[in-house]
C-alpha positions as a Markdown table, in Angstrom:
| # | Residue | x | y | z |
|---|---|---|---|---|
| 1 | Unk | -135.9 | -65.6 | -122.0 |
| 2 | Unk | -132.3 | -66.6 | -122.8 |
| 3 | Unk | -131.4 | -68.6 | -125.9 |
| 4 | Unk | -128.0 | -70.1 | -126.9 |
| 5 | Unk | -127.4 | -71.0 | -130.5 |
| 6 | Unk | -124.2 | -72.9 | -131.5 |
| 7 | Unk | -122.6 | -73.0 | -134.8 |
| 8 | Unk | -119.4 | -74.1 | -136.4 |
| 9 | Unk | -119.5 | -77.9 | -135.9 |
| 10 | Unk | -118.8 | -80.3 | -138.7 |
| 11 | Unk | -116.3 | -82.8 | -140.0 |
| 12 | Unk | -112.6 | -82.4 | -139.5 |
| 13 | Unk | -109.6 | -84.7 | -140.1 |
| 14 | Unk | -107.4 | -85.7 | -137.2 |
| 15 | Unk | -105.0 | -82.9 | -136.6 |
| 16 | Unk | -107.4 | -80.3 | -138.1 |
| 17 | Unk | -109.2 | -77.4 | -136.5 |
| 18 | Unk | -112.7 | -76.2 | -135.9 |
| 19 | Unk | -114.1 | -73.1 | -134.2 |
| 20 | Unk | -117.4 | -73.3 | -132.4 |
| 21 | Unk | -119.4 | -70.2 | -131.8 |
| 22 | Unk | -122.3 | -69.7 | -129.3 |
| 23 | Unk | -124.5 | -66.6 | -129.7 |
| 24 | Unk | -126.4 | -65.6 | -126.6 |
| 25 | Unk | -129.7 | -63.7 | -126.9 |
| 26 | Unk | -131.9 | -62.4 | -124.2 |
| 27 | Unk | -131.9 | -59.8 | -121.4 |
| 28 | Unk | -129.0 | -61.0 | -119.3 |
| 29 | Unk | -128.3 | -59.1 | -116.2 |
| 30 | Unk | -125.2 | -61.1 | -115.2 |
| 31 | Unk | -123.4 | -64.0 | -116.8 |
| 32 | Unk | -121.5 | -65.9 | -114.1 |
| 33 | Unk | -120.1 | -68.7 | -116.2 |
| 34 | Unk | -120.0 | -69.7 | -119.9 |
| 35 | Unk | -118.9 | -73.1 | -120.9 |
| 36 | Unk | -118.7 | -75.8 | -123.5 |
| 37 | Unk | -119.7 | -79.4 | -122.7 |
| 38 | Unk | -119.7 | -82.4 | -125.0 |
| 39 | Unk | -121.3 | -85.8 | -125.1 |
| 40 | Unk | -120.1 | -88.7 | -127.1 |
| 41 | Unk | -122.3 | -91.7 | -128.0 |
| 42 | Unk | -122.7 | -93.9 | -124.9 |
| 43 | Unk | -120.9 | -91.5 | -122.6 |
| 44 | Unk | -121.9 | -88.9 | -120.1 |
| 45 | Unk | -121.9 | -85.3 | -120.9 |
| 46 | Unk | -118.6 | -83.7 | -119.7 |
| 47 | Unk | -117.3 | -80.2 | -119.2 |
| 48 | Unk | -114.8 | -79.3 | -121.9 |
| 49 | Unk | -113.9 | -75.8 | -120.9 |
| 50 | Unk | -115.4 | -72.9 | -119.0 |
| 51 | Unk | -114.8 | -69.2 | -118.5 |
| 52 | Unk | -116.0 | -67.4 | -115.5 |
| 53 | Unk | -116.7 | -63.7 | -114.8 |
| 54 | Unk | -113.3 | -62.1 | -114.6 |
| 55 | Unk | -112.0 | -64.2 | -117.4 |
| 56 | Unk | -110.5 | -67.2 | -115.6 |
| 57 | Unk | -110.6 | -70.3 | -117.8 |
| 58 | Unk | -110.5 | -74.0 | -117.0 |
| 59 | Unk | -110.1 | -77.0 | -119.3 |
| 60 | Unk | -110.5 | -80.8 | -119.0 |
| 61 | Unk | -107.1 | -82.4 | -119.1 |
| 62 | Unk | -107.7 | -84.1 | -122.4 |
| 63 | Unk | -108.0 | -80.8 | -124.3 |
| 64 | Unk | -105.4 | -78.7 | -122.5 |
| 65 | Unk | -103.0 | -77.1 | -125.0 |
| 66 | Unk | -105.3 | -77.8 | -127.9 |
| 67 | Unk | -108.6 | -76.0 | -127.2 |
| 68 | Unk | -109.2 | -72.4 | -126.2 |
| 69 | Unk | -112.3 | -70.9 | -124.9 |
| 70 | Unk | -113.0 | -67.2 | -125.2 |
| 71 | Unk | -115.8 | -64.7 | -125.0 |
| 72 | Unk | -116.8 | -61.4 | -126.6 |
| 73 | Unk | -119.1 | -59.6 | -124.3 |
| 74 | Unk | -119.9 | -56.9 | -126.8 |
| 75 | Unk | -121.1 | -59.6 | -129.3 |
| 76 | Unk | -122.7 | -61.7 | -126.5 |
| 77 | Unk | -120.8 | -64.7 | -127.8 |
| 78 | Unk | -118.5 | -67.4 | -126.6 |
| 79 | Unk | -116.2 | -69.4 | -128.7 |
| 80 | Unk | -114.2 | -72.7 | -128.6 |
| 81 | Unk | -111.2 | -72.9 | -130.9 |
| 82 | Unk | -110.3 | -76.5 | -131.3 |
| 83 | Unk | -106.9 | -77.4 | -132.7 |
| 84 | Unk | -105.0 | -80.7 | -133.2 |
| 85 | Unk | -108.3 | -82.5 | -133.2 |
| 86 | Unk | -108.4 | -86.2 | -132.3 |
| 87 | Unk | -110.9 | -88.9 | -133.2 |
| 88 | Unk | -111.8 | -89.0 | -129.5 |
| 89 | Unk | -113.0 | -85.4 | -129.7 |
| 90 | Unk | -116.0 | -86.6 | -131.7 |
| 91 | Unk | -119.1 | -85.6 | -129.8 |
| 92 | Unk | -122.1 | -83.3 | -129.7 |
| 93 | Unk | -120.9 | -80.0 | -128.2 |
| 94 | Unk | -123.2 | -77.9 | -126.1 |
| 95 | Unk | -122.9 | -74.3 | -125.1 |
| 96 | Unk | -123.9 | -73.6 | -121.5 |
| 97 | Unk | -124.6 | -70.4 | -119.5 |
| 98 | Unk | -125.0 | -69.8 | -115.8 |
| 99 | Unk | -126.8 | -66.5 | -115.9 |
| 100 | Unk | -129.4 | -64.2 | -114.4 |
| 101 | Unk | -131.9 | -62.4 | -116.6 |
| 102 | Unk | -133.0 | -58.9 | -115.8 |
| 103 | Unk | -135.6 | -59.0 | -113.2 |
| 104 | Unk | -135.3 | -62.8 | -113.0 |
| 105 | Unk | -133.5 | -65.6 | -111.3 |
| 106 | Unk | -130.1 | -67.1 | -111.8 |
| 107 | Unk | -130.5 | -70.3 | -114.0 |
| 108 | Unk | -128.8 | -72.7 | -116.2 |
| 109 | Unk | -129.2 | -72.4 | -120.0 |
| 110 | Unk | -128.2 | -74.8 | -122.7 |
| 111 | Unk | -127.9 | -74.6 | -126.5 |
| 112 | Unk | -129.3 | -77.3 | -128.8 |
| 113 | Unk | -125.8 | -78.8 | -129.5 |
| 114 | Unk | -123.6 | -79.0 | -132.6 |
| 115 | Unk | -122.0 | -82.2 | -133.9 |
| 116 | Unk | -118.3 | -82.4 | -134.2 |
| 117 | Unk | -116.9 | -85.4 | -136.1 |
| 118 | Unk | -113.2 | -86.1 | -136.4 |
| 119 | Unk | -112.4 | -88.7 | -138.9 |
| 120 | Unk | -110.0 | -89.5 | -141.7 |
C-alpha cells in the first residue's frame, strides 16, 4: 500500500512563496515518476511539474522559472518550491506517483490534495 501525504499549502500574497511537501509511505520497489498536479475551481486537473527517474524535470509553461520540483529519495519525499506566486496559481495541488510496490504492479497513486490560495 502506497500513501502520499501533502503539506505546506495555505494562503500567500501575490509575489510570495510557498513550499509544498509530499511524503511517500509504503514498500516502493521503483518510482518511475513523481509529479505535482493542480485543479482550480471549474477547471480540469493539470500537470504542473514532474520529475522522472534519472532526475529530468518538466514544467507547464505557466510556472517555468517560478516553480521548482525536487525529490529526496532518502526521505521518500518530493517538493514543489513555488516563488513569485500569482493569483492564477490558486488551486488544490495534488502529489502524484507512478510507482511499483514490492511484489506488486506498477500503478498511479494520488495524495488527498492541499489548498493553495494566492490573494492580497
